[in-house]
Backbone bond lengths (Angstrom), bond angles and torsions (degrees), N, CA, C in turn:
res aa  C-N    CA-C-N  psi(-1)  N-CA   C-N-CA  omega(-1)  CA-C   N-CA-C  phi
1 M - - - 1.420 - - 1.550 108.46 -
2 E 1.283 117.94 136.14 1.476 123.49 176.10 1.505 111.40 -75.09
3 S 1.313 113.98 155.52 1.476 118.87 -178.04 1.550 113.20 -59.70
4 A 1.340 114.83 -40.41 1.483 118.21 -179.28 1.562 111.19 -60.46
5 E 1.347 115.74 -37.67 1.413 119.89 179.46 1.530 111.01 -72.53
6 R 1.318 119.54 -33.34 1.469 123.21 173.64 1.544 109.86 -61.69
7 I 1.290 114.85 -44.74 1.480 120.56 -177.59 1.547 110.09 -63.44
8 V 1.338 115.90 -41.56 1.489 119.87 177.25 1.523 110.56 -60.95
9 I 1.316 114.92 -43.74 1.498 117.30 -179.20 1.542 110.40 -65.37
10 M 1.379 113.33 -44.97 1.518 114.71 -179.98 1.541 110.94 -61.96
11 R 1.342 114.87 -44.87 1.450 120.41 -178.32 1.524 111.18 -58.41
12 D 1.337 117.19 -47.97 1.478 122.59 178.67 1.528 112.11 -56.92
13 R 1.288 113.64 -48.64 1.480 118.71 -177.41 1.544 110.64 -64.49
14 L 1.292 116.32 -46.34 1.465 120.66 -177.73 1.545 111.88 -66.77
15 Q 1.311 114.89 -41.80 1.468 121.23 175.30 1.501 110.78 -58.25
16 N 1.294 119.37 -49.10 1.464 124.29 -177.88 1.492 112.41 -66.13
17 A 1.347 116.85 -38.53 1.427 119.81 -176.18 1.544 115.13 -79.36
18 F 1.338 115.18 -35.57 1.475 119.26 -171.79 1.508 116.20 -121.51
19 S 1.344 119.14 -6.45 1.474 121.58 -175.23 1.511 114.09 36.08
20 P 1.359 112.61 59.46 1.479 117.73 -174.55 1.476 114.44 -69.41
21 D 1.347 113.73 154.76 1.449 123.32 175.01 1.540 109.36 -78.72
22 V 1.361 114.03 -35.24 1.480 121.06 178.10 1.558 105.55 -132.48
23 L 1.306 113.28 134.68 1.439 118.16 177.70 1.580 105.65 -146.97
24 D 1.294 115.22 110.34 1.482 121.28 179.87 1.457 108.59 -130.50
25 I 1.350 118.85 124.24 1.469 121.97 176.42 1.504 107.15 -118.51
26 I 1.324 115.01 121.71 1.510 120.79 -178.74 1.453 108.54 -112.35
27 D 1.354 113.40 131.64 1.496 121.10 178.17 1.538 105.91 -85.85
28 D 1.322 114.09 112.18 1.525 121.64 177.20 1.474 110.60 -100.08
29 S 1.321 121.45 10.20 1.443 124.68 -170.89 1.564 111.97 -57.90
30 E 1.306 115.74 -39.07 1.483 118.53 -176.30 1.542 111.63 -61.09
31 K 1.333 116.91 -30.99 1.417 121.71 -179.97 1.536 110.81 -69.84
32 H 1.304 116.80 -18.06 1.492 123.22 -174.82 1.522 112.78 -113.41
33 R 1.340 117.56 16.85 1.427 121.13 -179.57 1.545 110.28 -54.70
34 G 1.295 115.85 131.69 1.471 120.66 179.58 1.530 113.00 89.56
35 H 1.305 117.10 -11.79 1.456 122.96 176.93 1.510 109.71 -63.70
36 E 1.313 119.53 146.58 1.452 126.14 -175.55 1.510 111.75 -42.58
37 G 1.371 114.80 -58.24 1.494 119.74 -177.11 1.459 116.40 -64.49
38 S 1.323 116.33 -29.09 1.482 118.42 -175.51 1.509 112.51 -84.65
39 R 1.325 119.83 -11.73 1.463 120.83 178.10 1.525 112.68 -61.85
40 D 1.320 116.31 -30.12 1.475 118.86 -178.22 1.502 111.22 -88.87
41 G 1.333 117.13 1.25 1.510 121.43 173.30 1.523 111.69 101.73
42 A 1.310 119.59 -1.45 1.464 120.96 177.76 1.522 108.77 -71.64
43 G 1.336 117.90 148.21 1.488 121.91 -175.28 1.523 113.18 -100.04
44 H 1.328 113.44 164.66 1.455 123.06 171.54 1.566 107.52 -113.27
45 Y 1.294 115.14 130.32 1.444 120.34 -176.20 1.466 114.05 -134.95
46 T 1.307 116.95 153.05 1.471 126.37 169.44 1.487 107.93 -114.95
47 L 1.360 115.15 126.52 1.463 120.03 -178.88 1.555 104.63 -115.03
48 K 1.345 113.83 123.72 1.466 120.95 172.90 1.542 104.55 -114.27
49 I 1.349 112.85 123.14 1.408 118.40 -174.54 1.545 110.82 -143.39
50 S 1.354 114.96 140.45 1.439 122.45 176.99 1.556 107.13 -130.22
51 A 1.273 115.65 118.37 1.457 119.65 179.13 1.513 109.58 -149.19
52 P 1.309 120.97 135.41 1.475 121.52 -177.00 1.524 110.09 -57.38
53 S 1.326 122.13 -38.23 1.434 122.65 -176.52 1.518 108.59 -67.81
54 L 1.311 122.86 -31.64 1.397 122.81 178.48 1.503 113.63 -79.99
55 R 1.353 116.40 -38.03 1.475 120.81 177.49 1.536 111.66 -62.58
56 A 1.338 116.71 -23.65 1.442 120.46 -177.11 1.536 111.09 -79.86
57 K 1.322 116.35 -7.68 1.483 121.39 -176.26 1.514 109.95 -109.01
58 S 1.329 114.99 161.49 1.461 117.90 171.32 1.503 109.17 -64.35
59 R 1.344 115.91 159.34 1.433 122.04 -179.67 1.527 110.33 -57.51
60 V 1.308 117.10 -43.60 1.449 122.58 -179.72 1.534 111.05 -61.02
61 A 1.322 115.92 -46.06 1.462 118.85 -179.47 1.516 113.26 -66.68
62 A 1.344 114.53 -38.75 1.520 117.67 176.72 1.521 110.14 -61.42
63 H 1.366 116.15 -46.25 1.412 119.23 -178.54 1.528 111.55 -64.75
64 R 1.278 118.92 -36.24 1.477 122.83 176.22 1.491 112.34 -60.37
65 E 1.352 115.04 -44.61 1.466 120.35 178.03 1.543 112.43 -60.82
66 I 1.343 114.57 -44.72 1.474 118.94 177.43 1.497 111.92 -62.17
67 Y 1.355 117.06 -48.99 1.432 120.19 178.32 1.534 113.96 -60.46
68 A 1.279 116.00 -37.04 1.526 119.50 177.21 1.498 109.68 -63.98
69 L 1.325 118.82 -40.01 1.438 123.07 -178.52 1.551 112.45 -66.17
70 L 1.315 115.72 -29.28 1.449 120.76 -178.03 1.524 112.83 -108.85
71 A 1.301 117.70 10.60 1.474 122.01 -172.55 1.539 114.16 -54.39
72 D 1.321 118.12 -35.75 1.489 120.59 -175.96 1.524 110.67 -73.14
73 L 1.314 118.26 -12.67 1.435 123.63 178.50 1.525 113.64 -93.40
74 I 1.327 116.22 -15.48 1.411 122.23 -175.56 1.553 108.48 -103.09
75 P 1.298 120.61 130.28 1.454 133.88 -1.30 1.511 115.13 -94.40
76 T 1.339 117.83 0.97 1.501 118.89 -175.27 1.501 114.79 -63.80
77 E 1.320 117.18 -40.30 1.481 121.78 -177.38 1.536 112.78 -107.11
78 I 1.319 114.11 -36.20 1.485 120.80 -179.70 1.552 106.04 -114.91
79 H 1.293 116.46 114.67 1.452 120.05 176.33 1.543 111.47 -87.19
80 A 1.301 116.82 -38.37 1.433 120.63 -178.72 1.537 109.35 -143.90
81 L 1.358 115.35 138.70 1.482 120.82 -177.55 1.549 106.13 -136.95
82 Q 1.307 115.56 114.46 1.449 120.21 175.78 1.542 103.56 -96.36
83 I 1.294 118.05 125.85 1.503 124.21 -176.86 1.520 108.69 -112.12
84 I 1.351 111.53 125.04 1.494 119.27 176.64 1.484 108.08 -119.91
85 I 1.303 116.52 111.35 1.494 121.77 176.45 1.492 108.11 -85.86
86 L 1.296 117.15 118.35 1.485 119.62 -177.81 1.526 109.67 -90.43
């Protein structure tokens, strides 16, 4: 799967689950070229998200929800995901 397709899938799932005010997904894969996890084609991403339902939770709980939503993509499509709750 190409990075652009991964981003569309992530964006759709996050949008549907959280109706965020801000949703930005940045592909950081190029910065990690040659890294162990990226050799198999999995990507590195930074997720910036602001949603009332996430802000109402602890940081750990919010991260768990996001990871659960994307679990089937980790580690085959997403090698690393940095989550920033705004």
